[in-house]
Each structure stands twice: as structure tokens, then as C-alpha cells.
C-alpha positions in Angstrom: 26.2 6.7 4.2 23.8 3.6 3.3 24.3 0.2 4.8 26.0 -2.0 3.4 22.9 -4.5 3.7 20.7 -2.4 1.0 19.5 -4.2 -1.6 16.5 -4.4 -4.3 14.7 -6.1 -2.0 15.5 -4.5 1.2 14.3 -1.2 1.5 16.0 1.9 2.9 13.8 3.9 5.2 14.0 6.9 7.0 11.7 9.9 8.6 11.2 11.3 5.6 9.8 8.0 3.7 8.7 5.9 7.1 5.0 6.5 6.9 4.9 6.0 3.2 6.6 2.9 2.8 5.8 1.3 6.7 2.6 3.0 8.1 0.3 3.4 4.4 2.1 0.1 3.1 -0.5 -2.2 1.4 1.8 -5.3 2.7 2.7 -6.3 6.0 6.5 -5.0 7.2 9.4 -6.3 8.3 11.1 -3.5 10.0 14.9 -4.3 10.6 16.9 -1.5 12.7 20.6 -1.6 12.7 23.8 0.4 12.5 26.9 -0.1 10.2 29.4 -0.3 13.4 26.5 -3.6 14.8 28.5 -7.0 14.2 25.2 -8.8 15.1 23.8 -6.5 12.0 25.9 -7.4 9.9 25.6 -11.2 11.3 21.7 -10.7 10.4 21.9 -9.0 7.2 22.0 -12.0 4.6 19.3 -13.5 6.2 17.1 -10.8 6.2 18.0 -10.5 2.8 16.4 -14.1 2.1 13.3 -13.7 4.0 13.4 -10.2 1.5 14.0 -12.5 -1.2 11.7 -14.9 0.1 8.7 -13.2 0.6 8.6 -10.7 -2.1 5.8 -9.0 -3.0 3.9 -10.8 0.3 5.8 -8.8 2.4 8.0 -5.8 2.5 11.5 -5.8 4.4 13.0 -2.5 5.6 16.3 -1.1 6.8 16.7 1.7 9.2 19.9 3.0 9.6 19.6 3.7 13.3 22.0 6.3 13.1 21.0 8.1 10.0 17.3 8.3 11.8 18.0 8.5 15.6 14.7 10.1 16.8 12.7 7.6 14.4 14.7 4.8 16.4 13.5 6.6 19.5 9.7 6.7 18.4 9.5 3.2 17.6 11.0 2.2 21.5 14.6 0.7 19.7 16.9 0.6 22.7 19.8 -1.5 20.9 20.5 -3.3 17.6 19.7 -4.9 16.0 15.9 -4.3 16.8 13.1 -6.6 14.4 10.0 -4.9 14.1 6.7 -6.8 12.8 4.2 -4.1 11.4 0.9 -4.8 9.6 -1.8 -2.4 9.4 0.0 0.3 10.2 0.7 -1.0 14.0 3.7 -2.7 15.3 2.3 -6.2 16.2 5.5 -7.8 17.4 9.0 -6.7 18.5 12.4 -8.7 18.9 15.4 -7.5 20.1 18.8 -8.6 19.2 19.5 -11.1 16.3 18.9 -15.0 17.8 20.0 -17.1 14.4 18.0 -17.5 11.4 14.8 -19.5 13.3 13.3 -17.2 15.2 13.2 -13.9 12.6 12.0 -16.4 9.9 9.1 -17.7 12.5 8.7 -13.7 12.8 8.2 -13.4 9.3 5.3 -16.1 8.8 3.3 -14.8 12.0 3.2 -11.7 10.0 2.2 -12.9 7.1 0.0 -14.6 8.8 -1.6 -12.1 10.8 -2.9 -10.5 7.3 -5.4 -12.9 6.7 
């Protein structure tokens, strides 16, 4: 079952492609860990997609469905949905639990992009 927000700019990631798409990524990665039943996740979806579109090529935005990849979610230390992780060089640099609006997520993306230089 795919999440409604999956789009060409937000790449679905699971246990099978996590290493290739996130850990080995040549660009920083913003991870959105969500669940299809999560209301705040649905509210965050258009913001996540807009960030992905705006920073296409410089920032990879991926979506992990928490119900489809519970072992991966546990390994990442995620305890609730949505949770956002900023990954650069294969290392989680920042975690943001919960959706607190567009500005905090945009700021997280900006810090992630600044960390690559």
C-alpha cells in the first residue's frame, strides 16, 4: 500500500532501498517517517512535497511508511509519526518529531543544505 503523498519528487524508501537511497546518497536527504492513518502526516504532506520540488537535485526527500517498515523505523529511533530526519554523508544530523508547521521544516532543510558545503 503506497502512501498518498508519494510523488515523483518524494521517493518511497523501505528496508530494501534505504542504504542505496539514503546512506549512499550523493546529496543530503530529508526523511519523512509517516503512516497513512496519521492526520498530522497528511497535513505535512504538501509541505514535504513543496520542499522536495523546490530543492530538487540539491536535496533528496524520501518517505518511509512506518507501518510497512517497522524494523527500519525502530532502527532509526522513531517513536511517533510524523518524524523528520536530516541525513548528510550517511549520518543523521537532526531529528524533528511531530509536524510544527512549514517554517521549522523549511529551516531543517536549509540547515541540511548548508551542512553539505
